[in-house]
C-alpha positions as CSV (number, residue, x, y, z in Angstrom):
1,X,137.0,-24.2,177.5
2,X,138.8,-26.1,174.7
3,X,137.0,-29.4,175.5
4,X,133.7,-27.6,175.6
5,X,134.3,-26.2,172.1
6,X,135.3,-29.6,170.8
7,X,132.3,-31.3,172.3
8,X,130.0,-28.6,170.9
9,X,131.6,-28.8,167.5
10,X,131.3,-32.6,167.3
11,X,127.7,-32.5,168.5
12,X,126.8,-29.9,165.9
13,X,128.5,-31.9,163.1
14,X,126.7,-35.1,164.2
15,X,123.4,-33.2,164.2
16,X,124.1,-31.9,160.7
17,X,125.2,-35.3,159.5
18,X,121.9,-36.9,160.6
19,X,119.9,-34.1,159.1
20,X,121.7,-34.2,155.8
21,X,121.4,-38.0,155.6
22,X,117.6,-37.8,156.3
23,X,117.2,-35.1,153.6
24,X,119.2,-37.0,151.1
25,X,117.2,-40.2,151.7
26,X,114.0,-38.3,151.3
27,X,115.0,-36.7,148.0
28,X,116.4,-40.0,146.7
29,X,113.3,-42.0,147.5
30,X,110.6,-39.8,146.0
31,X,109.3,-41.2,142.8
32,X,106.0,-41.7,141.0
33,X,105.2,-44.9,142.9
34,X,105.0,-42.7,146.0
35,X,102.3,-40.5,144.7
36,X,98.6,-40.4,145.4
37,X,96.6,-39.1,142.4
38,X,93.3,-37.3,142.6
39,X,91.3,-37.3,139.3
40,X,89.4,-34.1,138.5
41,X,86.8,-33.5,135.9
42,X,87.6,-29.8,135.5
43,X,84.0,-28.6,134.6
44,X,82.5,-30.6,137.5
45,X,84.8,-29.8,140.4
46,X,84.7,-26.2,141.6
47,X,83.5,-22.9,140.1
48,X,86.1,-20.3,140.9
49,X,85.4,-17.7,138.2
50,X,81.8,-16.7,137.4
51,X,83.0,-14.6,134.4
52,X,83.4,-17.7,132.2
53,X,80.0,-19.2,133.1
54,X,78.3,-18.6,129.7
55,X,76.2,-21.5,128.4
56,X,76.3,-23.0,131.9
57,X,73.3,-25.1,132.9
58,X,73.6,-27.1,136.1
59,X,70.2,-28.7,135.5
60,X,71.5,-30.3,132.3
61,X,73.9,-33.2,133.0
62,X,75.4,-32.9,129.5
63,X,76.0,-29.1,129.6
64,X,78.8,-27.1,131.2
65,X,78.4,-26.7,135.0
66,X,81.0,-24.0,135.7
67,X,84.1,-25.7,137.0
68,X,87.4,-24.1,136.1
69,X,91.1,-23.7,136.8
70,X,90.6,-21.1,139.4
71,X,88.2,-23.4,141.2
72,X,90.8,-26.1,141.4
73,X,93.4,-23.7,142.6
74,X,91.0,-22.6,145.4
75,X,90.8,-26.3,146.5
76,X,94.5,-27.1,146.5
77,X,94.6,-26.9,150.3
78,X,91.7,-29.2,150.5
79,X,93.5,-31.7,148.3
80,X,96.7,-31.4,150.3
81,X,94.9,-32.2,153.5
82,X,93.3,-35.2,151.8
83,X,96.8,-36.6,151.3
84,X,96.9,-35.9,147.5
85,X,100.3,-35.6,146.0
86,X,99.3,-35.4,142.3
87,X,96.2,-34.3,140.4
88,X,95.1,-35.6,137.0
89,X,92.7,-33.3,135.1
90,X,90.5,-34.1,132.2
91,X,91.6,-32.4,128.9
92,X,92.0,-28.7,129.1
93,X,92.1,-27.8,125.4
94,X,89.4,-25.9,123.6
95,X,86.4,-28.2,122.8
96,X,83.4,-28.1,120.5
97,X,80.1,-27.0,121.8
98,X,78.9,-28.9,124.9
99,X,82.3,-30.6,125.2
100,X,82.3,-30.1,128.9
101,X,84.4,-33.3,129.5
102,X,87.2,-32.2,127.2
103,X,87.4,-35.1,124.8
104,X,86.1,-33.4,121.7
105,X,89.0,-31.2,120.7
106,X,88.5,-28.2,118.6
107,X,91.9,-26.5,119.1
108,X,94.9,-28.4,120.4
109,X,96.8,-25.2,121.3
110,X,94.2,-23.2,123.2
111,X,92.6,-23.8,126.6
112,X,88.8,-24.2,126.8
113,X,87.4,-20.8,127.5
114,X,84.9,-22.2,130.1
115,X,88.0,-23.3,132.1
116,X,90.1,-20.2,132.0
117,X,93.2,-18.9,130.3
118,X,96.7,-20.4,129.9
119,X,97.8,-18.0,132.6
120,X,95.1,-19.4,134.9
121,X,96.4,-22.9,134.1
122,X,100.0,-21.9,134.7
123,X,99.1,-20.3,138.0
124,X,97.4,-23.6,139.0
125,X,100.5,-25.6,138.2
126,X,102.7,-23.2,140.1
127,X,100.6,-23.2,143.2
128,X,100.3,-27.0,143.1
129,X,104.1,-27.2,142.8
130,X,104.4,-24.9,145.8
131,X,102.5,-27.6,147.8
132,X,104.6,-30.5,146.2
133,X,101.5,-31.6,144.2
134,X,102.3,-32.7,140.7
135,X,99.9,-32.0,137.8
136,X,98.9,-34.5,135.1
137,X,96.9,-33.4,132.0
138,X,94.7,-35.7,130.1
139,X,95.7,-35.8,126.4
140,X,93.8,-37.0,123.4
141,X,95.7,-37.7,120.1
142,X,93.5,-40.4,118.6
143,X,90.6,-38.2,117.4
144,X,89.1,-34.7,117.3
145,X,85.7,-33.3,118.0
146,X,82.8,-34.3,115.7
147,X,83.0,-31.1,113.5
148,X,86.6,-30.2,113.6
149,X,87.5,-27.5,111.0
150,X,90.3,-29.8,109.5
151,X,87.6,-32.0,108.0
152,X,86.8,-29.1,105.6
153,X,90.4,-28.3,104.8
154,X,91.5,-29.8,101.4
155,X,95.1,-29.7,102.5
156,X,94.3,-31.9,105.5
157,X,92.2,-34.6,103.8
158,X,94.9,-37.1,104.7
159,X,95.0,-36.1,108.3
160,X,92.1,-38.5,109.0
161,X,91.4,-42.2,108.4
162,X,88.5,-42.9,106.1
163,X,85.2,-42.7,108.0
164,X,84.4,-46.2,109.2
165,X,83.1,-47.3,112.6
166,X,85.0,-49.9,114.7
167,X,83.1,-53.1,113.9
168,X,85.6,-55.8,114.9
169,X,87.3,-55.2,118.3
170,X,89.5,-58.2,117.8
171,X,91.0,-56.7,114.7
172,X,93.8,-54.3,115.8
173,X,93.9,-52.5,112.5
174,X,90.2,-51.8,112.8
175,X,90.6,-50.7,116.4
176,X,93.4,-48.2,115.4
177,X,91.8,-46.9,112.2
178,X,88.1,-46.9,112.9
179,X,86.1,-44.0,114.2
180,X,85.4,-44.4,117.9
181,X,81.8,-43.5,118.6
182,X,81.8,-41.5,115.4
183,X,84.7,-39.3,116.3
184,X,87.0,-38.3,113.4
185,X,90.1,-40.6,113.7
186,X,93.4,-38.9,113.2
187,X,95.9,-40.6,110.8
188,X,99.0,-40.7,112.9
189,X,100.8,-42.6,110.2
190,X,100.8,-39.3,108.2
191,X,104.1,-37.5,109.0
192,X,102.4,-34.1,109.0
193,X,99.7,-35.2,111.4
194,X,102.2,-37.0,113.6
195,X,104.6,-34.1,113.8
196,X,101.8,-31.7,114.7
197,X,100.7,-33.9,117.6
198,X,104.2,-34.5,118.9
199,X,105.0,-30.7,118.7
200,X,101.7,-30.1,120.5
201,X,102.5,-32.5,123.3
202,X,105.9,-30.9,123.8
203,X,104.4,-27.4,123.7
204,X,102.1,-27.9,126.8
205,X,105.1,-29.3,128.8
206,X,107.3,-26.3,128.1
207,X,104.4,-23.8,128.3
208,X,103.0,-24.9,131.6
209,X,105.7,-27.1,133.3
210,X,103.2,-30.0,133.9
211,X,104.6,-33.3,135.3
212,X,102.7,-35.9,133.2
213,X,100.1,-37.0,130.7
214,X,97.3,-39.4,131.1
215,X,97.0,-40.7,127.6
216,X,93.5,-41.3,126.4
217,X,92.4,-44.2,124.0
218,X,96.0,-45.6,123.8
219,X,95.0,-48.8,122.1
220,X,93.4,-46.9,119.2
221,X,96.8,-45.4,118.2
222,X,99.6,-47.5,116.7
223,X,102.5,-48.5,119.0
224,X,105.2,-46.9,116.7
225,X,103.5,-43.5,117.4
226,X,103.8,-44.0,121.1
227,X,107.5,-45.0,120.8
228,X,108.2,-41.6,119.2
229,X,105.8,-39.8,121.5
230,X,107.5,-41.1,124.7
231,X,110.9,-40.2,123.4
232,X,109.8,-36.6,122.6
233,X,108.2,-35.9,126.0
234,X,111.2,-37.3,127.9
235,X,113.5,-35.1,125.9
236,X,111.3,-32.1,127.0
237,X,111.3,-33.2,130.6
238,X,113.3,-36.2,131.7
239,X,111.2,-37.3,134.7
240,X,107.9,-36.8,132.8
241,X,105.3,-39.4,133.6
242,X,103.0,-41.2,131.1
243,X,100.0,-43.2,132.3
244,X,97.9,-44.7,129.6
245,X,94.3,-45.8,129.3
246,X,94.3,-49.2,127.6
247,X,90.7,-50.4,128.2
248,X,91.2,-54.1,128.1
249,X,91.0,-57.0,130.5
250,X,94.1,-58.9,129.5
251,X,97.3,-57.6,131.1
252,X,99.4,-59.2,128.3
253,X,97.7,-56.9,125.8
254,X,98.1,-53.8,128.0
255,X,101.7,-54.6,128.8
256,X,102.7,-54.5,125.1
257,X,102.4,-50.7,125.4
258,X,105.1,-50.7,128.1
259,X,107.5,-51.6,125.3
260,X,106.3,-48.5,123.5
261,X,107.6,-46.3,126.3
262,X,104.4,-45.7,128.3
263,X,105.4,-46.1,132.0
264,X,102.1,-47.0,133.5
265,X,98.5,-47.8,132.9
266,X,95.2,-47.4,134.7
267,X,94.7,-51.0,135.9
268,X,91.3,-52.1,134.5
269,X,91.8,-55.8,135.4
270,X,92.3,-54.8,139.0
271,X,89.4,-52.4,138.9
272,X,87.0,-55.1,137.7
273,X,88.0,-57.4,140.5
274,X,87.9,-54.7,143.2
275,X,84.4,-53.7,142.3
276,X,83.2,-57.3,142.1
277,X,84.7,-58.2,145.4
278,X,83.9,-55.1,147.5
279,X,80.5,-54.2,146.2
280,X,78.9,-57.2,147.9
281,X,79.8,-59.0,151.2
282,X,80.9,-62.6,151.4
283,X,83.4,-62.5,148.4
284,X,86.9,-64.0,148.6
285,X,89.8,-61.5,148.1
286,X,92.1,-64.1,146.6
287,X,91.7,-62.8,143.0
288,X,93.2,-59.5,144.1
289,X,96.4,-61.2,144.9
290,X,96.2,-63.1,141.6
291,X,96.0,-59.8,139.7
292,X,99.2,-58.7,141.5
293,X,101.1,-61.8,140.7
294,X,100.2,-61.4,137.0
295,X,101.2,-57.7,137.1
296,X,104.6,-58.6,138.5
297,X,105.2,-60.9,135.6
298,X,104.0,-58.7,132.7
299,X,104.8,-55.1,133.6
300,X,108.2,-53.4,133.8
301,X,107.3,-51.7,137.1
302,X,103.9,-52.8,138.5
303,X,104.2,-50.4,141.4
304,X,103.5,-47.5,139.0
305,X,100.2,-48.9,137.8
306,X,97.1,-46.7,138.6
307,X,94.6,-48.4,140.9
308,X,91.0,-47.1,141.0
309,X,87.5,-48.0,142.1
310,X,85.7,-45.1,140.3
311,X,86.1,-43.1,137.2
312,X,84.2,-40.9,134.7
313,X,83.5,-43.8,132.3
314,X,81.9,-46.3,134.7
315,X,79.0,-46.2,137.1
316,X,80.1,-45.1,140.6
317,X,81.2,-47.7,143.1
318,X,78.5,-46.5,145.5
319,X,75.8,-47.2,142.9
320,X,77.2,-50.7,142.4
321,X,76.9,-51.3,146.1
322,X,73.3,-49.9,146.3
323,X,72.3,-52.2,143.4
324,X,73.4,-55.1,145.6
325,X,71.4,-53.6,148.5
326,X,74.5,-53.4,150.7
327,X,75.8,-50.7,153.1
328,X,77.7,-48.2,150.9
329,X,79.7,-46.8,153.9
330,X,81.0,-50.1,155.0
331,X,81.7,-51.3,151.4
332,X,83.4,-48.1,150.4
333,X,85.7,-48.2,153.4
334,X,86.8,-51.7,152.6
335,X,87.5,-50.7,149.0
336,X,89.3,-47.6,149.9
337,X,91.5,-49.5,152.3
338,X,92.6,-51.8,149.6
339,X,93.0,-48.9,147.1
340,X,95.5,-47.2,149.5
341,X,97.4,-50.2,150.8
342,X,97.8,-52.4,147.7
343,X,100.8,-52.0,145.4
344,X,100.3,-49.4,142.8
345,X,99.3,-45.7,142.7
346,X,95.9,-45.0,144.2
347,X,93.7,-42.8,141.9
348,X,90.8,-41.2,143.7
349,X,88.0,-39.9,141.5
350,X,86.6,-36.6,142.7
351,X,83.7,-37.2,145.1
352,X,84.5,-40.8,146.1
353,X,85.8,-39.4,149.4
354,X,82.3,-38.0,149.9
355,X,80.6,-41.3,149.0
356,X,79.1,-39.7,145.8
357,X,76.5,-41.8,143.9
358,X,76.1,-41.9,140.1
359,X,74.8,-44.1,137.3
360,X,76.1,-44.3,133.8
361,X,77.7,-41.3,132.0
362,X,76.8,-38.4,132.5
363,X,75.2,-39.2,135.9
364,X,78.6,-40.3,137.2
365,X,79.9,-36.8,136.4
366,X,77.8,-34.8,138.9
367,X,79.1,-31.5,140.2
368,X,81.4,-32.1,143.2
369,X,79.7,-31.8,146.6
370,X,82.4,-31.0,149.3
371,X,79.9,-31.2,152.2
372,X,78.2,-34.5,151.4
373,X,80.0,-36.8,153.7
374,X,82.7,-35.3,156.0
375,X,83.1,-38.6,157.9
376,X,84.2,-40.4,154.7
377,X,86.4,-37.5,153.8
378,X,88.2,-37.8,157.2
379,X,88.6,-41.6,156.7
380,X,90.1,-41.1,153.2
381,X,92.5,-38.4,154.5
382,X,93.6,-40.8,157.2
383,X,94.4,-43.5,154.6
384,X,96.3,-40.8,152.5
385,X,98.3,-39.8,155.5
386,X,99.2,-43.5,156.4
387,X,100.3,-44.1,152.8
388,X,102.7,-41.2,152.9
389,X,104.1,-42.0,156.4
390,X,104.7,-45.7,155.8
391,X,107.0,-46.7,152.8
392,X,105.9,-50.3,153.1
393,X,102.4,-49.2,151.8
394,X,104.1,-47.6,148.7
395,X,107.1,-49.7,148.0
396,X,106.7,-52.9,150.0
397,X,106.5,-56.4,148.6
398,X,103.0,-58.0,148.7
399,X,101.9,-61.4,149.8
400,X,98.6,-63.0,150.9
401,X,99.3,-65.0,154.1
402,X,95.7,-65.9,154.9
403,X,92.9,-66.7,152.5
404,X,89.9,-68.1,154.3
405,X,86.6,-67.4,152.4
406,X,85.8,-63.7,152.9
407,X,88.6,-63.3,155.4
408,X,92.0,-62.3,154.2
409,X,95.4,-61.1,155.5
410,X,98.0,-59.3,153.2
411,X,101.5,-58.6,154.2
412,X,103.8,-55.8,153.0
413,X,107.4,-55.3,153.9
414,X,109.9,-52.7,153.0
415,X,113.3,-52.6,154.6
416,X,112.7,-52.7,158.4
417,X,109.0,-52.0,158.2
418,X,106.2,-54.7,158.1
419,X,102.5,-54.0,157.8
420,X,99.6,-56.5,157.8
421,X,96.3,-55.5,156.2
422,X,93.4,-57.6,157.6
423,X,90.0,-57.9,156.0
424,X,86.7,-59.4,157.2
425,X,84.6,-59.1,154.0
426,X,81.7,-61.0,155.6
427,X,78.8,-59.5,157.5
428,X,79.4,-61.6,160.6
429,X,82.1,-60.8,163.2
430,X,85.0,-63.2,163.1
431,X,88.2,-64.3,164.8
432,X,91.1,-64.1,162.4
433,X,94.1,-66.1,163.5
434,X,97.4,-66.6,161.7
435,X,101.0,-67.4,162.2
436,X,104.0,-65.7,160.4
437,X,107.7,-66.1,160.9
438,X,108.1,-62.4,161.7
439,X,105.5,-62.3,164.6
440,X,107.5,-63.5,167.6
441,X,108.5,-60.8,170.0
442,X,106.2,-58.3,168.4
443,X,102.9,-56.6,168.8
444,X,100.3,-55.2,166.4
445,X,99.5,-51.5,166.3
446,X,96.3,-50.6,164.4
447,X,97.2,-47.5,162.4
448,X,93.6,-46.5,161.8
449,X,92.1,-47.1,165.2
450,X,95.3,-46.7,167.3
451,X,94.7,-49.9,169.2
452,X,97.2,-52.6,170.0
453,X,97.1,-56.4,169.8
454,X,99.7,-58.8,171.3
455,X,101.3,-61.7,169.6
456,X,101.0,-65.0,171.7
457,X,103.1,-68.0,171.0
458,X,104.2,-66.8,167.5
459,X,100.6,-66.2,166.4
460,X,98.0,-63.5,166.5
461,X,94.4,-63.7,167.3
462,X,92.2,-60.8,166.2
463,X,88.5,-60.2,166.8
464,X,87.4,-58.4,163.6
465,X,84.0,-56.9,163.1
466,X,82.0,-57.7,160.0
467,X,82.7,-55.7,156.9
468,X,85.8,-54.0,158.3
469,X,89.5,-53.8,157.5
470,X,92.5,-53.0,159.7
471,X,96.0,-51.8,158.9
472,X,98.5,-53.1,161.5
473,X,102.1,-52.1,161.9
474,X,104.4,-54.8,163.3
475,X,106.3,-53.4,166.2
476,X,108.8,-54.8,168.7
477,X,107.1,-55.7,172.0
478,X,109.6,-53.5,173.9
479,X,109.7,-50.6,171.4
480,X,108.3,-47.2,172.2
481,X,106.6,-45.4,169.2
482,X,107.8,-42.1,170.8
483,X,111.4,-43.3,171.3
484,X,113.0,-41.6,168.3
485,X,111.2,-38.4,169.0
486,X,112.4,-38.4,172.6
487,X,116.0,-39.1,171.4
488,X,115.8,-36.2,168.9
489,X,114.4,-33.9,171.6
490,X,117.2,-35.0,174.0
491,X,119.8,-34.3,171.4
492,X,118.6,-30.8,170.9
493,X,118.6,-30.2,174.7
494,X,122.2,-31.4,174.9
495,X,123.2,-29.0,172.2
496,X,121.4,-26.1,173.9
497,X,123.1,-27.0,177.2
498,X,126.5,-27.0,175.5
499,X,125.8,-23.6,174.0
500,X,124.9,-22.4,177.5
501,X,128.1,-23.8,179.0
502,X,130.2,-22.4,176.2
503,X,128.8,-18.9,176.8
504,X,129.7,-19.2,180.5
């Protein structure tokens, strides 16, 4: 009996040790580079509360369409199944008339009544947190709406820069002080104005417990403001995330704002290359790797950059493809595969997973259609699932091991996991063959199609259909993908058997 008790105790302690280690590793590893962000235009996502539908006109692309906080809350399960781990919402503060998009602030401390109350917003954040989904709010500190009441307040005449349009985009002072598209430009050099905006940013963190800000029009605000801003928000919440919009094609220019305390940026240089390469067949993928090499050099942590192929300011990717008279389904699958497997945080703009079309603003801001393309939704969810299951797709190094015209192979390795992403960006089927030092004694498991390919003589030969991409996990030839599950199940059975013997 004594031996039985000892064996049972040791088995139980071993089981607890393994479980605790796994939990500790999981907790330690989770960071912003592991997230997948879904970008929501609040007014155009889901109408969950008809009571706030005044002045709604779905036939007018520049009017409110009825989306709100309750609508987003209703769709959190949908987002979770899509593999989303964070949502970024367009500005939620009270806007001037027809400011459905949120960028024409009228009151920095109130929610837009078309979207719901602060309590609705807090409920959304809480229910998202219950699903381990982080919430990022879009924040504008560069300007107000066109007819903000401060402009008529004598005591706030110094809160704005003199009215002057931006005329020289190469002149940084003009970029920072000029009125963007005629919007009143806030004078953040004024201590009163600055303190108001800093207090406001801290207020929303403490009031709603959000997890991050997407910072609008970053380059139009002086860097010394961002230094103070980043310090304040981190004091309010230590792990608070800042991702900035610096709309520029030069990573050297963008990376300067890293030094001002902004962790991350939406990667416009990569966006430009992804759209150019994937909207039309036959393009080389080599420039995608070049962008990554530059990012590694210039940014503090390039793995936290936000990658995207669609947003609310540019025409939809699907429209770009249609203008080239290409197949939107094939082209979008290629682009999404790169979005989810390349270094950086994928940002999925609402509707991309349903292959939504759209021209210039406001046509690229159509009301979300959840039934448009279930096949593409399923494909996107699969990519989201793969990214969460395989750390190499979130944290792995990145190299291009084959660059042959429109055919390319990228490799990502993290610890003991290696993944190859294979692209045939041409219309014709092709054999893609390559060697790599890690191939011998291994096989390829296609994570999307669940097929296998064997390595022969230290090289792999793949028959790849035109306009397709494949994500391959490198696996030892003798390994069994269900081995660890079987071991775990066996361990549980042993413990149950010991318990049975102990009772006897």
